[in-house]
VOPAMI-947802 format. One record per residue (C-alpha): x, y, z. Coordinates in steps of 0.5 Angstrom, whole numbers, plus 2048, in hexadecimal, padded with zeros to 3 digits. Example, Ala and Ser with C-alpha at 12.3 -4.5 7.8 and 13.67 -1.06 7.14 Angstrom:
BEGIN
<east 819, north 7F7, up 810>
<east 81B, north 7FE, up 80E>
//
This chain:
BEGIN
<east 7F6, north 7FA, up 7FB>
<east 7FA, north 801, up 7FC>
<east 7FA, north 805, up 7F5>
<east 7FE, north 80B, up 7F6>
<east 801, north 810, up 7F1>
<east 807, north 813, up 7F2>
<east 80D, north 818, up 7EF>
<east 813, north 814, up 7ED>
<east 818, north 811, up 7E9>
<east 816, north 80A, up 7E8>
<east 81D, north 807, up 7E8>
<east 81D, north 80A, up 7F0>
<east 817, north 807, up 7F2>
<east 818, north 802, up 7F8>
<east 813, north 7FC, up 7F6>
<east 813, north 7F5, up 7F5>
<east 812, north 7F7, up 7ED>
<east 812, north 7FC, up 7E9>
<east 80F, north 7FC, up 7E2>
<east 812, north 7FE, up 7DB>
<east 80E, north 801, up 7D5>
<east 812, north 7FD, up 7D0>
<east 813, north 7FC, up 7C9>
<east 811, north 7F5, up 7C6>
<east 818, north 7F3, up 7C5>
<east 819, north 7F5, up 7CD>
<east 820, north 7F7, up 7CC>
<east 820, north 7FE, up 7CE>
<east 81E, north 805, up 7CB>
<east 81C, north 80B, up 7CD>
<east 818, north 80E, up 7D3>
<east 817, north 80A, up 7D8>
<east 819, north 804, up 7D5>
<east 820, north 807, up 7D4>
<east 821, north 809, up 7DB>
<east 81F, north 803, up 7DD>
<east 824, north 800, up 7DA>
<east 82A, north 805, up 7DB>
<east 828, north 804, up 7E3>
<east 828, north 7FC, up 7E2>
<east 82F, north 7FB, up 7DF>
<east 831, north 7F6, up 7D9>
<east 82E, north 7F0, up 7DC>
<east 827, north 7F3, up 7DB>
<east 828, north 7F3, up 7D3>
<east 82B, north 7EC, up 7D4>
<east 825, north 7E9, up 7D8>
<east 820, north 7ED, up 7D3>
<east 824, north 7EA, up 7CD>
<east 821, north 7E2, up 7CF>
<east 81A, north 7E4, up 7D0>
<east 818, north 7E5, up 7C8>
<east 815, north 7EC, up 7C8>
<east 80E, north 7ED, up 7CB>
<east 808, north 7EE, up 7C7>
<east 803, north 7F5, up 7C8>
<east 7FF, north 7F4, up 7CE>
<east 803, north 7EE, up 7D2>
<east 809, north 7EE, up 7D6>
<east 80F, north 7EA, up 7D9>
<east 813, north 7EB, up 7DF>
<east 81B, north 7EC, up 7DF>
<east 820, north 7ED, up 7E6>
<east 820, north 7F3, up 7E9>
<east 828, north 7F3, up 7E9>
<east 82B, north 7FA, up 7EB>
<east 825, north 7FD, up 7EB>
<east 822, north 7FD, up 7F3>
<east 81C, north 7F8, up 7F1>
<east 81C, north 7F1, up 7F0>
<east 819, north 7F1, up 7EA>
<east 817, north 7F5, up 7E3>
<east 811, north 7F3, up 7E0>
<east 811, north 7F5, up 7D9>
<east 80B, north 7F7, up 7D5>
<east 809, north 7F9, up 7CE>
<east 804, north 7FF, up 7CE>
<east 800, north 800, up 7C7>
<east 801, north 806, up 7C3>
<east 7FC, north 80A, up 7C3>
<east 7F8, north 80A, up 7BC>
<east 7F1, north 80F, up 7BF>
<east 7EF, north 80A, up 7C3>
<east 7EC, north 805, up 7BD>
<east 7F1, north 7FF, up 7BD>
<east 7EF, north 7FC, up 7C4>
<east 7F4, north 801, up 7C7>
<east 7F1, north 802, up 7CE>
<east 7F0, north 7FA, up 7CE>
<east 7F7, north 7F9, up 7CD>
<east 7F9, north 7FE, up 7D2>
<east 7F4, north 7FB, up 7D8>
<east 7F8, north 7F4, up 7D6>
<east 7FF, north 7F7, up 7D7>
<east 7FE, north 7F9, up 7DE>
<east 7F9, north 7F2, up 7DF>
<east 7FE, north 7EE, up 7DD>
<east 804, north 7F1, up 7E1>
<east 800, north 7F1, up 7E7>
<east 7FF, north 7E9, up 7E6>
<east 806, north 7E8, up 7E5>
<east 808, north 7ED, up 7EB>
<east 803, north 7E9, up 7EF>
<east 805, north 7E2, up 7ED>
<east 80C, north 7E5, up 7EF>
<east 80A, north 7E6, up 7F6>
<east 80B, north 7ED, up 7F5>
<east 807, north 7F2, up 7FA>
<east 80A, north 7F8, up 7F7>
<east 80A, north 7FA, up 7EF>
<east 80B, north 801, up 7ED>
<east 809, north 803, up 7E6>
<east 80A, north 809, up 7E1>
<east 805, north 80C, up 7DC>
<east 805, north 807, up 7D7>
<east 804, north 809, up 7CF>
<east 804, north 811, up 7D1>
<east 80B, north 812, up 7CF>
<east 80D, north 811, up 7C7>
<east 807, north 80B, up 7C6>
<east 802, north 812, up 7C7>
<east 7FC, north 810, up 7CB>
<east 7F9, north 816, up 7CE>
<east 7FC, north 816, up 7D5>
<east 7F5, north 818, up 7D9>
<east 7F1, north 812, up 7D5>
<east 7F8, north 80D, up 7D7>
<east 7F8, north 80F, up 7DE>
<east 7F0, north 80E, up 7DE>
<east 7F2, north 806, up 7DB>
<east 7F7, north 805, up 7E0>
<east 7F3, north 807, up 7E6>
<east 7ED, north 803, up 7E4>
<east 7F1, north 7FD, up 7E3>
<east 7F5, north 7FD, up 7E9>
<east 7EF, north 7FF, up 7ED>
<east 7EB, north 7F8, up 7EA>
<east 7F2, north 7F3, up 7EC>
<east 7F2, north 7F6, up 7F3>
<east 7EB, north 7F4, up 7F5>
<east 7EE, north 7ED, up 7F5>
<east 7F6, north 7EE, up 7F7>
<east 7F9, north 7F0, up 7FC>
<east 7FF, north 7F5, up 7FA>
<east 801, north 7FD, up 7F9>
<east 802, north 7FF, up 7F2>
<east 805, north 806, up 7F1>
<east 803, north 80A, up 7EA>
<east 80A, north 80E, up 7E9>
<east 809, north 815, up 7E6>
<east 80F, north 819, up 7E4>
<east 80F, north 81D, up 7DE>
<east 80B, north 824, up 7DE>
<east 806, north 821, up 7D9>
<east 804, north 81C, up 7DD>
<east 803, north 820, up 7E3>
<east 7FF, north 825, up 7DF>
<east 7FA, north 81F, up 7DC>
<east 7F9, north 81D, up 7E3>
<east 7F8, north 824, up 7E6>
<east 7F3, north 826, up 7E0>
<east 7ED, north 821, up 7E2>
<east 7EC, north 825, up 7E8>
<east 7EA, north 82C, up 7E5>
<east 7E3, north 82C, up 7EA>
<east 7E7, north 82A, up 7F0>
<east 7EB, north 831, up 7EF>
<east 7E6, north 835, up 7EF>
<east 7E2, north 832, up 7F5>
<east 7EA, north 833, up 7F8>
<east 7EA, north 83A, up 7F5>
<east 7E3, north 83C, up 7F8>
<east 7E4, north 839, up 7FF>
<east 7EB, north 83D, up 800>
<east 7E7, north 844, up 7FE>
<east 7E3, north 842, up 804>
<east 7E8, north 840, up 809>
<east 7EB, north 846, up 807>
<east 7E4, north 84B, up 808>
<east 7E3, north 846, up 80E>
<east 7E9, north 847, up 812>
<east 7EA, north 84F, up 810>
<east 7E2, north 850, up 814>
<east 7E5, north 84C, up 819>
<east 7EB, north 850, up 81A>
<east 7E7, north 856, up 81A>
<east 7E2, north 854, up 81F>
<east 7E8, north 851, up 824>
<east 7EB, north 858, up 824>
<east 7EA, north 85A, up 82B>
<east 7E5, north 860, up 82D>
<east 7E6, north 865, up 833>
<east 7E1, north 860, up 837>
<east 7E4, north 85A, up 835>
<east 7E8, north 856, up 83A>
<east 7EF, north 856, up 839>
<east 7F4, north 851, up 83B>
<east 7F7, north 852, up 842>
<east 7EF, north 855, up 844>
<east 7ED, north 852, up 84A>
<east 7E6, north 84F, up 84A>
<east 7E4, north 84C, up 851>
<east 7E2, north 845, up 852>
<east 7DB, north 846, up 853>
<east 7DA, north 84B, up 84E>
<east 7DC, north 846, up 849>
<east 7D8, north 841, up 84C>
<east 7D2, north 845, up 84B>
<east 7D3, north 847, up 844>
<east 7D5, north 83F, up 843>
<east 7D0, north 83B, up 848>
<east 7D4, north 834, up 846>
<east 7DA, north 836, up 848>
<east 7DA, north 835, up 84F>
<east 7D6, north 82E, up 84E>
<east 7DB, north 82D, up 849>
<east 7E1, north 82E, up 84E>
<east 7DD, north 829, up 853>
<east 7DD, north 823, up 84F>
<east 7E3, north 81E, up 850>
<east 7E7, north 81B, up 84B>
<east 7E3, north 814, up 84C>
<east 7DD, north 818, up 84A>
<east 7E1, north 81B, up 843>
<east 7E3, north 815, up 841>
<east 7DC, north 811, up 842>
<east 7DA, north 816, up 83B>
<east 7DF, north 814, up 837>
<east 7DC, north 813, up 830>
<east 7DC, north 80E, up 82B>
<east 7E4, north 80D, up 829>
<east 7E6, north 80E, up 822>
<east 7E7, north 807, up 821>
<east 7E0, north 805, up 824>
<east 7DD, north 80A, up 81F>
<east 7E1, north 806, up 819>
<east 7DF, north 800, up 81B>
<east 7D7, north 801, up 81C>
<east 7D7, north 805, up 815>
<east 7DA, north 7FF, up 812>
<east 7D5, north 7FB, up 815>
<east 7CF, north 7FF, up 813>
<east 7D1, north 800, up 80C>
<east 7D2, north 7F8, up 80C>
<east 7D9, north 7F8, up 809>
<east 7DF, north 7F3, up 80C>
<east 7E5, north 7F5, up 80E>
<east 7E8, north 7F3, up 808>
<east 7E3, north 7F7, up 803>
<east 7E4, north 7FD, up 808>
<east 7EC, north 7FE, up 808>
<east 7EB, north 7FC, up 801>
<east 7E7, north 802, up 7FF>
<east 7EB, north 806, up 804>
<east 7F1, north 805, up 800>
<east 7F4, north 802, up 807>
<east 7F9, north 7FD, up 808>
<east 7F7, north 7F7, up 80B>
<east 7FC, north 7F7, up 811>
<east 7FA, north 7FE, up 813>
<east 7F3, north 7FC, up 813>
<east 7F5, north 7F6, up 817>
<east 7F9, north 7FB, up 81C>
<east 7F2, north 800, up 81D>
<east 7EE, north 7F9, up 81E>
<east 7F2, north 7F6, up 823>
<east 7F3, north 7FD, up 828>
<east 7EE, north 800, up 828>
<east 7F2, north 807, up 82B>
<east 7F6, north 807, up 824>
<east 7F7, north 80E, up 822>
<east 7F6, north 80E, up 81A>
<east 7F8, north 814, up 815>
<east 7F4, north 819, up 813>
<east 7F4, north 816, up 80C>
<east 7F3, north 80F, up 80E>
<east 7EC, north 811, up 812>
<east 7EA, north 815, up 80B>
<east 7EC, north 80F, up 807>
<east 7E7, north 80B, up 80C>
<east 7E2, north 811, up 80C>
<east 7E2, north 810, up 804>
<east 7E2, north 808, up 805>
<east 7DB, north 809, up 809>
<east 7D8, north 80E, up 804>
<east 7D7, north 813, up 80B>
<east 7D4, north 81A, up 80A>
<east 7D8, north 820, up 80B>
<east 7D5, north 820, up 812>
<east 7D7, north 819, up 813>
<east 7DD, north 819, up 811>
<east 7DF, north 81F, up 815>
<east 7DC, north 81B, up 81B>
<east 7E1, north 816, up 819>
<east 7E7, north 81B, up 818>
<east 7E5, north 81E, up 820>
<east 7E5, north 817, up 823>
<east 7EC, north 817, up 821>
<east 7EF, north 81E, up 822>
<east 7EE, north 821, up 81B>
<east 7E9, north 826, up 818>
<east 7E8, north 829, up 810>
<east 7E9, north 830, up 80F>
<east 7E9, north 834, up 809>
<east 7F0, north 837, up 80B>
<east 7F3, north 830, up 808>
<east 7F3, north 82E, up 801>
<east 7F3, north 827, up 802>
<east 7ED, north 828, up 807>
<east 7E9, north 82C, up 801>
<east 7EB, north 826, up 7FC>
<east 7E8, north 821, up 800>
<east 7E2, north 825, up 802>
<east 7E1, north 826, up 7FB>
<east 7E0, north 81E, up 7F9>
<east 7DC, north 81D, up 800>
<east 7D6, north 823, up 7FE>
<east 7D6, north 820, up 7F7>
<east 7D5, north 819, up 7F9>
<east 7DC, north 817, up 7F6>
<east 7DF, north 810, up 7FA>
<east 7E4, north 80E, up 7F5>
<east 7EB, north 80E, up 7F9>
<east 7EF, north 80E, up 7F3>
<east 7EB, north 813, up 7F0>
<east 7EC, north 818, up 7F6>
<east 7F3, north 816, up 7F6>
<east 7F4, north 817, up 7F0>
<east 7F1, north 81E, up 7F1>
<east 7F6, north 81F, up 7F7>
<east 7FD, north 81D, up 7F3>
<east 7FA, north 822, up 7EE>
<east 7FA, north 827, up 7F3>
<east 800, north 825, up 7F6>
<east 7FD, north 823, up 7FE>
<east 7FE, north 81C, up 801>
<east 7FA, north 816, up 7FE>
<east 7F5, north 812, up 803>
<east 7F6, north 80B, up 805>
<east 7FD, north 808, up 805>
//
């Protein structure tokens, strides 16, 4: 179900299973492999000795021992030879076989490192693309939370390098917002004729300037309550029907946990977070105006003073509604992610 990116040490991840980028012997090594063996303790090596190694593209499971996870799933990634020796297929198999083992072990959460992107030489940006595509495909038919753990500076830079267009869009909008804010500041400076705080204005003058003011005061609370607009939940479920989607299709596209969706479905007054509202707008492929309307119904708005909001706007106006791609960009710019 949800695919999330995190900056962390994978040995600290509190999930059902972590994946080890191992070598064929499964007996430990450098990088992530060595860190996992050290953190798990000597019992991990002892169990690995019974497994008889592992082929490239395959995976095998051990216990987690001293790690904060139940299992370690060991997989052997391909060495990069220019992409001409089936590296992409083998790398995809690493993720797929690891996920299959996790599902068979009743795991609800799994954390992956970026496999083969270290000493095996697989270009990090390409390795990340393979990981995302393979995990996304698996999650279409499985309920599981999957983390891609990026720890080293090179992996973070690989994630960020894909989004030059987004950075340019952010820069342009920040400039526009700064200019607009400056204009608003100048316009807001009081002139000699401007009403200032503490200046008395008779009610009849106020009513004359605003004819609806008196009428508004005459409305009762019951009158106003009768004017309640469609709620966020009502708009959400209406849009799901209009788009011809099932509930499952919607929450999977939104990268939303099934339990959270059930809360919204069962409680029309449920107030979701801003990231959740936007995730549903992305899943439903709403226009920018429709997205703003849905946000407003939940009590939120988009602003050019927020880098997060500008990134969301970029993807919507360019018709890019892949929530995982959006989350990659948000992660690269150190923003909160959509979905779970």
